[in-house]
VOKOLLUM-330145 format. One record per residue (C-alpha): y, x negated, z negated; residue in three letters. Coordinates in nm, 2 decimals. Each point is the difference from the previous one (the first is absolute). Layout:
     yy     xx     zz code
      Y      X      Z  ALA
...
end
This chain:
     yy     xx     zz code
  -0.04  -0.01   0.02  MET
   0.37  -0.15   0.08  ALA
   0.19  -0.11  -0.30  LYS
   0.36   0.23  -0.04  SER
   0.29  -0.15  -0.20  LEU
   0.10   0.15  -0.34  ASP
   0.29   0.13  -0.02  VAL
   0.02   0.04  -0.33  ASP
  -0.07  -0.29  -0.07  LYS
   0.24  -0.14   0.26  LEU
   0.30   0.18  -0.22  GLU
  -0.12  -0.22  -0.26  HIS
  -0.02  -0.26   0.15  GLU
   0.36   0.02   0.15  VAL
   0.19   0.13  -0.31  LYS
  -0.17  -0.32  -0.17  ALA
   0.14  -0.24   0.19  VAL
   0.37   0.16   0.05  TYR
  -0.01   0.10  -0.38  ARG
  -0.06  -0.35  -0.01  ASN
   0.36  -0.13   0.18  VAL
   0.16   0.27  -0.23  ALA
  -0.14  -0.23  -0.29  ARG
   0.05  -0.36   0.09  ALA
   0.18  -0.01   0.32  PRO
  -0.09  -0.34  -0.01  ASP
  -0.33  -0.01  -0.04  GLY
  -0.32  -0.11   0.29  GLU
   0.02   0.27   0.29  PHE
  -0.14  -0.05   0.39  HIS
   0.29   0.11   0.07  PHE
   0.36  -0.17   0.02  GLU
   0.29   0.11  -0.25  MET
   0.36   0.00  -0.07  GLY
   0.35  -0.08   0.20  ARG
  -0.18  -0.33   0.15  PRO
  -0.21   0.29   0.18  LEU
   0.33   0.25   0.05  ALA
   0.22  -0.26   0.15  GLU
  -0.30  -0.12   0.24  ARG
  -0.07   0.33   0.08  LEU
   0.37   0.05   0.15  GLY
   0.18   0.17  -0.28  TYR
   0.38  -0.07   0.00  ARG
   0.16  -0.14  -0.32  SER
   0.20   0.28  -0.05  GLU
  -0.27   0.22  -0.05  GLU
  -0.18  -0.20  -0.24  LEU
   0.32  -0.01  -0.21  GLU
   0.00   0.32  -0.01  TRP
  -0.35   0.05  -0.09  ALA
  -0.10  -0.09  -0.41  PRO
  -0.14  -0.34  -0.05  GLU
  -0.28   0.12  -0.16  GLU
  -0.10   0.24   0.28  ALA
   0.01  -0.22   0.23  ILE
  -0.20  -0.27  -0.23  ASP
  -0.30   0.24   0.07  SER
   0.05   0.06   0.32  PHE
  -0.33  -0.06   0.19  ALA
   0.12   0.21   0.37  GLY
  -0.15  -0.18   0.34  VAL
   0.32   0.06   0.20  GLY
   0.33   0.13   0.10  TYR
   0.07   0.34   0.16  HIS
   0.34   0.09  -0.11  PHE
   0.17  -0.12   0.35  ASP
  -0.25   0.23   0.14  LEU
   0.08   0.27  -0.22  ALA
   0.37   0.02   0.12  ASP
   0.10   0.21  -0.39  LEU
   0.29   0.19   0.00  ARG
   0.29   0.11  -0.26  LYS
  -0.14   0.31  -0.10  GLY
  -0.35  -0.05   0.05  GLU
  -0.29   0.15  -0.26  ASP
  -0.24  -0.29   0.04  VAL
  -0.44   0.02  -0.10  LEU
  -0.13  -0.35  -0.13  ASP
  -0.35   0.03   0.03  LEU
  -0.20  -0.22  -0.25  GLY
   0.32  -0.13  -0.17  SER
  -0.18  -0.23  -0.26  GLY
   0.32  -0.24  -0.17  SER
   0.23   0.19   0.21  GLY
   0.24  -0.26   0.19  MET
  -0.02   0.18   0.32  ASP
   0.13   0.37  -0.22  VAL
   0.24  -0.24  -0.13  PHE
   0.07  -0.10   0.43  VAL
  -0.01   0.25   0.12  ALA
   0.28   0.20  -0.26  ALA
   0.23  -0.29   0.20  LEU
  -0.07   0.10   0.27  HIS
   0.09   0.40  -0.04  VAL
   0.22  -0.07  -0.34  GLY
   0.13   0.25  -0.24  GLU
   0.03   0.30   0.23  SER
  -0.44  -0.05   0.06  GLY
  -0.31   0.02  -0.19  THR
  -0.31  -0.22   0.01  VAL
  -0.31   0.12  -0.17  THR
  -0.30  -0.25  -0.12  GLY
  -0.33   0.17   0.03  LEU
  -0.27  -0.27  -0.16  ASP
  -0.34   0.10  -0.20  MET
   0.05  -0.28  -0.21  THR
   0.14   0.09  -0.35  ASP
   0.08  -0.37  -0.14  GLU
   0.16  -0.03   0.36  GLN
   0.16   0.32  -0.04  LEU
   0.13  -0.11  -0.32  ALA
   0.14  -0.30   0.11  ASN
   0.24   0.13   0.22  ALA
   0.13   0.26  -0.16  ARG
   0.11  -0.17  -0.31  ARG
   0.14  -0.28   0.26  LEU
   0.17   0.33   0.18  ARG
   0.15   0.12  -0.32  ASP
   0.15  -0.33  -0.10  GLU
   0.11  -0.09   0.32  MET
   0.20   0.33   0.04  GLY
  -0.17   0.16   0.29  PHE
   0.07   0.37   0.00  ARG
  -0.15   0.04   0.35  ASN
  -0.34  -0.13  -0.04  VAL
  -0.29   0.17  -0.17  THR
  -0.34  -0.02  -0.01  PHE
  -0.29   0.18   0.03  GLU
  -0.36  -0.05  -0.12  ARG
  -0.25   0.11   0.32  GLY
  -0.23  -0.15   0.30  TYR
   0.11  -0.04   0.37  ILE
  -0.30   0.25   0.09  GLU
   0.18   0.29  -0.22  ASP
   0.34   0.04   0.02  LEU
   0.23   0.21  -0.31  PRO
   0.27   0.03   0.23  PHE
   0.13   0.31   0.18  GLU
  -0.06   0.03   0.37  ASP
   0.27  -0.16   0.17  GLU
   0.17  -0.18  -0.28  THR
   0.04  -0.33   0.13  PHE
   0.24  -0.19   0.25  ASP
  -0.27  -0.31   0.03  VAL
  -0.30  -0.12  -0.16  VAL
  -0.07  -0.34  -0.06  VAL
  -0.25  -0.23  -0.15  SER
  -0.11  -0.33   0.00  ASN
  -0.34  -0.13  -0.02  GLY
  -0.19   0.31  -0.19  VAL
  -0.16   0.26   0.33  ILE
  -0.29  -0.26   0.00  ASN
  -0.11   0.04  -0.29  LEU
  -0.04   0.38   0.06  SER
  -0.34   0.09   0.10  ALA
   0.15   0.30   0.10  ALA
   0.28  -0.14   0.27  LYS
   0.00   0.36   0.28  ASP
   0.11   0.19  -0.37  ARG
   0.22  -0.22  -0.09  VAL
   0.22   0.00   0.36  PHE
  -0.07   0.39   0.00  GLU
   0.20   0.03  -0.34  GLU
   0.25  -0.23   0.11  VAL
   0.04   0.16   0.33  ARG
   0.03   0.34  -0.22  ARG
   0.29  -0.12  -0.26  VAL
   0.26  -0.12   0.28  LEU
   0.22   0.22   0.10  LYS
   0.04   0.06   0.42  PRO
   0.07  -0.35   0.18  ASP
  -0.08  -0.18  -0.31  GLY
  -0.14  -0.39   0.02  ARG
  -0.26  -0.19  -0.18  LEU
   0.04  -0.36  -0.01  ALA
  -0.26  -0.24  -0.21  LEU
  -0.17  -0.36  -0.01  SER
  -0.38   0.01  -0.03  ASP
  -0.33  -0.15   0.03  ILE
  -0.25   0.02   0.36  ILE
  -0.23  -0.17   0.14  SER
   0.02  -0.11   0.37  GLU
  -0.42   0.09   0.01  ARG
  -0.18   0.24  -0.18  ARG
  -0.12  -0.10  -0.34  LEU
  -0.41  -0.02  -0.04  SER
  -0.11   0.29  -0.29  GLU
  -0.11  -0.24  -0.21  GLY
   0.36  -0.09  -0.09  ILE
   0.11   0.38   0.10  LYS
  -0.23   0.13  -0.32  THR
   0.12  -0.29  -0.23  ASP
   0.26   0.13  -0.27  ALA
   0.08  -0.35  -0.14  ASP
   0.11  -0.09   0.37  LEU
   0.18   0.37   0.06  TRP
   0.24  -0.08  -0.34  ALA
   0.02  -0.39   0.16  ALA
   0.16   0.19   0.28  CYS
  -0.28  -0.10   0.21  ILE
  -0.28   0.26   0.04  GLY
   0.30   0.29   0.13  GLY
   0.14  -0.20   0.25  ALA
   0.03   0.22   0.32  GLU
  -0.10  -0.11   0.30  GLN
   0.33  -0.02   0.20  VAL
  -0.07   0.26   0.26  ASP
  -0.19   0.21  -0.26  ASP
   0.36   0.01  -0.23  TYR
   0.25   0.10   0.33  ALA
  -0.27   0.25   0.03  SER
   0.02   0.12  -0.36  LEU
   0.38  -0.01   0.00  ILE
   0.05   0.26   0.37  GLU
  -0.27   0.19  -0.08  THR
   0.17   0.26  -0.24  PRO
   0.31  -0.03   0.23  GLY
   0.19  -0.31  -0.07  PHE
   0.18  -0.16   0.33  GLU
  -0.17  -0.40  -0.09  LEU
   0.37  -0.21   0.15  ALA
  -0.06  -0.34  -0.09  GLU
  -0.23  -0.26  -0.18  VAL
   0.07  -0.35  -0.08  ARG
  -0.23  -0.28  -0.16  ASP
   0.10  -0.20  -0.31  ASN
  -0.13  -0.31   0.02  PRO
   0.18  -0.12  -0.29  GLN
  -0.25   0.17  -0.28  TYR
  -0.28  -0.19  -0.08  GLU
  -0.27   0.06  -0.22  PHE
  -0.07  -0.21  -0.25  THR
  -0.41   0.03  -0.14  SER
  -0.24  -0.14   0.17  GLU
  -0.17   0.32   0.11  GLN
   0.31   0.16   0.13  ALA
   0.10  -0.27   0.21  GLN
  -0.37  -0.02   0.12  GLY
  -0.01   0.38   0.10  ALA
   0.35  -0.06   0.19  CYS
  -0.16  -0.33   0.19  GLN
  -0.30   0.20   0.10  LYS
   0.11   0.38   0.02  TYR
   0.39  -0.08   0.08  GLY
   0.10   0.17  -0.32  VAL
   0.38   0.02   0.04  LYS
   0.33   0.13  -0.11  SER
   0.19   0.26   0.20  ILE
   0.35   0.18   0.02  SER
   0.06   0.33   0.13  LEU
   0.18   0.29   0.15  ARG
  -0.08   0.31   0.03  ALA
   0.22   0.37   0.07  ARG
  -0.13   0.33  -0.06  LYS
  -0.06   0.22   0.27  ARG
end
């Protein structure tokens, strides 16, 4: 009998990883974190000056996509898997006080840290909600833009994620994200290993399949670019990069 992915174990493993990120951002992980990573990915100095330092220290994104998002003053933005909150704070800079930014995460420790930083820094147009990206706790057509950074690959139901994103976007709404994909389809052994999913490897969708997952619910994919400046740090991840072409991309799409 073919082995299947243990989704409950996957959630447990992912929460454990990012609980540790929240508690000890200077620990050892399979991915790089912090300001040097953010700068190399393309975050601008004024964006990093705006975000709380502690949020930057715990930043674990895989790319930069705010140029693709083209956020405007007064827009309402949702960040899927907001983690440390850095991208939420950066988005708040772009939309201004007349806009709003909502971060969604499933890890209590990440949410607690992000909310504390929000309150300490006085961000009045920022909220952080607990929830799952496959079942968004928001009304239809709530947001102008949805962003996400290195998170959707962790979901075992990516089709549901993109259906939900389309549902909560306003007409002609925009999606801009960075994520981990693969040039070649992963083996079943890797795809059913929850530990490798939590390491941002097992859930890497083949790039053409990833594009189809976005386009099927009703998005027009406008641009996809590689992020060669992003590198995995563990030997296990580097091996997958070499064998299957696992890599980071950023993209933008528009709701049809």
